[in-house]
C-alpha angles and dihedrals in degrees: 000000000000110000100175111040094182093059098024094238118161131204088249091058090050092048091048090051090050090050089053091056109273103137106165135066090235092058092049091047092051097043101037102025094233116162093010099109115037097352095220092122098058095097092047092049090051090049090054088049091051091050089051091054098246096107098078091071114023121004096084099236119123119187120195114234093208130045111260114232113206117236112244116218117198113236127209121201120205124200114229116215124207116249 
């Protein structure tokens, strides 16, 4: 599957590069040219890295294991009266 349309880079090419020792997004970007034109493929490249097992150490993507619930802060509104 083509991941980077601008540079015609496939997921196989990315996996092969990872197998040859490239283990950071910056290295892949420099060597293959991914995410250097329009940038739309960056997330897909990082997903391929995660699937290849490199992501845990160097690709810069952290994925929460548990859903994050936002903390709700109660708000109080006061009416201001003219003097």
